[in-house]
N, C-alpha and C positions, 0 to 999 in steps of 0.2 A: 784525852783527847785533842787532837792536833787537825780534826779535818771536818768536814760534812760527813765524809762517808763512814768514818769509825765510829760515831755516836750513834748507839744502838742497835739491837736485833732486828733487823729485817722488817719493821713496821715502821711507816709514814705516812706524813698523811697533810690534807689542807686546810681549806675552809671550812669553817663552821656555821651553821646558821640555826636559828632556834623554830624548831618544829614541831607540830603533832605526830606526822609519820613519822612510824619505826623506821631505826637507820639498818642498814645489813650491816654485816660484820665483813670489813675490807679484805678481799682475798690477792693473794699474790699472782700475776700471770691474766688478771683480769681488766681490760679496757674499760673505763667508767666515760660515760658521757657527763654534759652539762648538767646540774640538775640531781645528780645520782647523791642518795644521802648514805652514809657509810659510819660505821662506827669501829673501833680500836679499843675493843674492852680492857685489854691487858693493858693498858696505857691509860685509859679514863679518858679517851676522846671521842668527840663526834663532830661529824664535819658535813657538807654539803662540796659537791664539786661547782667551779663557777660557770654561768652560763655560758655556751660558746667555746668551751675549752674541755681539753681530756686529762685524765687522769690513769698513771698507769704504776704499779707497783711491780717490776719484774721479780720472776722466779729467782728467790738467791739474793736478790737486792738488798741494800743498806738504805738506802732513800726512793722519797717518791717521786715522781717526774709527772709535770704538769707542761702541757702545750696548749695555746690556743688554737682552733680549728684555721683558721686563715691569715695568720700572720708570726712571723720570727719574733719566737721569743719564747723562754723556757724557765720553770721554776722548778727548785730541788727543794727539797722540803725533809728535814729530819728531826729527832727528836730524842731527847736525853731525860730519863727520869733522874730524880733526886740530885737536881739541881739547882744550883744557888745562884745569884746573880753575880757573884765573884768568876763564877764557871761561863756563865755566857759573855761577859766582857773578854775574858782570856778567850774563848772561842772563837770571837769577832775581832780578835786582833791578831789573829793567826792566818799566814799564807794558804791560800785553797789551789792544790792542783788539780785543774779541770781535764788535762790528759796530759801525755809526755812532750809535749812542746809550749804550753799554756798555764799561766800561773796566776792567780788574783793576789795582787797585794794592797792588804788595806791603808787605806788613805787616811790619816789622824786616827783618832782613838773614836769608839763606839759612843753616840748620842744616845741619850735617853730622856722620851717624854711621856708621862703616864707611867704605863706599865710595858711600854714597847721600846725594845731598843732599836736601835738603827745603824748601821757601817758602809760607809763607800769603799768600792775596790777598784785598784785602777788594772789592766791587762799590762802582763808581762809575758813577752811569746808571739804567740801567732793568732791573731784576731782577724781573720780576712772577713766577717760579716761585721765587721765595726759594731760590736758589742759592748753595754754599758753593764756593771754589776754592782749592785747592792744587796743586804742582808737585813732582813728584821728579824727582832726574836721576844720570846715572853714568856715570863715561867707562871705557870697555871699553881691553882692552890693546892693541888694534888703534888707540886714539887718536878712536873715534867715540864723540862723546857723545849719551846718549838723553834727551829731557827729556818727561817726560808732565803732561800737567795735568789734573786729572779734576774735573767740576764737577757734584754734587750737591746733593741736599736738604740744608739745612742741621739740618733738624731730625731728620733719619735717615742722618747719616754712614756708612753702614754697607760703602761702597764702598772707602773710605780706604786699609785696611791691603791689600787686595786691589791696589789701584792700587800701591802701595810696593813686594807682592812681586812684582808685574807687572815692573816695572823692574830688581828685587832678581836675578830669574830670567833677564834678556835673558842668549842666548848668544854671543857675538863670537868669531867665526871669523876667518880669514886673509881679506880681502878678494880678490876675481877679476874685475879690468879686463875689461871687454869689449873686443871686438876693435872699433878707432878705423876709421872710412871717412869721408875727406875729401872724397871728389866729392859733386858737386852734380848731383843725377838732374833738374834742371830742362828741358834741354835743349830742343825741340821740342814742348813739351807742349800740346797741343791743349785749353787751358783751358776754351774755352765746351764742347767735348763733353763733359770730365769732369764739369762741374760743374752741367750743365743738367738741371734736375728731381732737383736733390740739396739737401741740408740742409748746412751749413757751423754746426760747434758748437764754440763757445770755452768754456774752464772753467779757473777761476784760484780759490786757496784761499790766505787770506794773513791772517793775524792770528785766526784764526778764522772771517772773513768771505769767503764765498764769491759769486765773479761766472760769470754763464753768460749767454753771448749764443747768440744765434742766427738764422742766416740763412736763410730759406727762398728757395732760387732756382728759380721755377716754369718750366717749358719753354715758357711764352708769354711770359715775360723780364719778369714783373711779379715782385716780392719782398713778403716779410715780413720785419720785424726785429723782436727780442724780447729784451731784457735783464733780468736779475733777480740784484738783490745781497741775499744774506741770510745769517744765520748759520748755516752750512752748507745749502746752498743744496738742492731738493728732487731731485736728483741724488744727496745722500749718504743716509745711513738714514732720517732724517728730518728736519722742522723743529723747529727751537726757536723762532725768531721770524723776519719776514721786514721788511727794512725799504726795500725800493725795486723798484719793476718799471714799465719803459717799452714802449711799442712804436711800429712805423710800418711805412708799406709804399713802395710806387713801382715804378720800373723799373728793369732792371739791361742792361749790357752786358759783354762782353770783347773786347780787342784787344791781340795779344799776351802779354803776362803782367800787363795791368793790369785791374781789377776796377772798373768803374763804376757806382755807385748815384745813380739821380736819385730823390730825396725827394718825396714827396706836396707837400710845400710848397715845391718848386722849388729846394732847396740840391742840390750832388752832394757826393759821397764816392768816393775813388780811394784803389783799395790796390794794392798789389804782391801777385803770386801767386807762389810757388818752390815746388821741395820740396827738401828738407832732410833728411839723416841724422839722427834722434834718438839719439844715444848711449847716453843713459838706457835706454831701454827697445829698445835696436837694431834699429831700425828706422826707415824713411822716412816722412815726414809733410809734411802740405799746411801752408805757413805763408803769413799773410793780414799783409803789414809784417813786422814779427819776432815776431809770435805766431802758434804752432800751434792750427791750427783742425782738429777731425775733420768729415771728409766722409762724410756718413751720409745713409740711406735718407730720402727725404722723406716724413712723414704728413700734411703740410698740403696740397699740391697736386701735381700731375705734372708 
């Protein structure tokens, strides 16, 4: 574990408050408003999104992002099962890469009061919004560790206590493991028919840096490709800053389960296609080589 992003298989969360109302299972790609009561059964937690905040777990992301509705601030939360106090201390003592130009450096050693850990950070590199950073963490009886990092204006640290309380109020429950399915449903899929005129989308978030890739496979066998690296991509609640964006186009074709892209510069890329069961989300997904890509409606070409 050397970053907030590497901990945890695509499910993260926020504030838990006791309530008689049944919680809803947290789903990726859904924007939740303040007051939404959610749960992540596989990790054994339930939580409520704080008032006047929004929460989003982007598709394919490994951290949950939260932002207030009318202020510049961000909360990034990750969770690590089977953790110990030593694991938390080690994680909080490691530097965190926010993006290609910004790093958070721990200031001193983590502090612990009661069952809550805290750690101060200083920015190294780009920090145009003059933000301050602090982390809080806690381990539940189910051995799941919650690590929360808050970024807020240096001159107005009004959300610090809310973030600390957010961690202290997380409710730990007995994890419920989903049913596993080892069968590979790739079978004799007609990949050309399935992907023709569709968009393949890849998303991943690690260390606060989000990567989004789009592959538009047009019906006339042309394609356009773009990728975007940013500190929280445009598919999260909002952007703090963008670091890189590229694009290209060419022709595509599929033979069996192999996707071939003939780029406009003459170069060729080949990928293996498969369908696999994604245990974390209890569903089947499309994989390009070893990475999951989402098969979506194409809004660029038919």
